[in-house]
C-alpha positions in Angstrom: 90.4 84.2 115.6 93.4 85.7 116.6 96.9 84.9 115.7 100.5 86.0 115.8 102.4 87.3 112.5 104.1 84.6 110.8 102.4 81.8 112.5 99.8 79.9 111.1 96.1 78.4 111.7 93.7 75.7 110.2 90.3 75.7 110.2 88.6 72.6 109.3 85.1 73.1 108.0 82.6 69.9 107.2 80.7 69.7 104.7 77.6 67.8 104.7 75.9 66.1 101.7 72.5 65.2 102.6 71.4 65.0 99.1 71.2 61.9 96.1 74.0 63.4 94.5 77.8 63.8 94.3 78.8 67.4 94.7 81.7 68.8 93.3 82.7 71.9 94.6 84.9 74.4 93.2 86.4 76.9 95.9 87.0 80.5 95.0 88.3 83.3 96.8 88.4 87.4 96.1 91.9 87.4 94.8 92.1 91.4 94.2 91.8 92.0 98.4 95.4 93.0 99.9 95.2 90.1 101.9 94.0 87.5 99.8 97.5 85.5 100.0 97.2 85.1 103.6 95.0 82.1 102.9 95.6 78.3 101.9 93.2 76.2 100.6 92.0 73.6 97.7 90.9 75.2 95.3 88.1 71.9 94.5 86.5 69.1 96.4 84.1 66.2 96.2 81.6 65.1 98.3 79.7 62.1 97.7 76.1 61.4 97.9 75.0 61.4 101.2 78.2 61.6 103.1 80.5 64.1 104.7 83.9 65.7 103.9 86.0 68.2 106.0 87.5 71.4 103.6 90.2 72.7 105.7 91.3 76.6 105.0 94.7 78.2 106.5 95.3 81.3 107.5 98.8 82.8 107.7 99.4 86.4 108.3 102.6 88.2 107.0 105.2 89.6 109.1 104.0 93.5 110.0 106.7 96.5 110.1 106.4 99.5 111.1 108.4 102.7 109.5 
């Protein structure tokens, strides 16, 4: 993926549940990484039994400066 600083891009990921059970998912990200705050996403989602749901994550890098 390639993007300019200050712009954002969203990736949609299909989550397919082919089981007879409902999935209640929690999404975690390592927050001790230097660029962790460049991502925006829902921290949880629900996928019903035998169904599909889309999960979106947005990447928005900060502006970069040179000294």
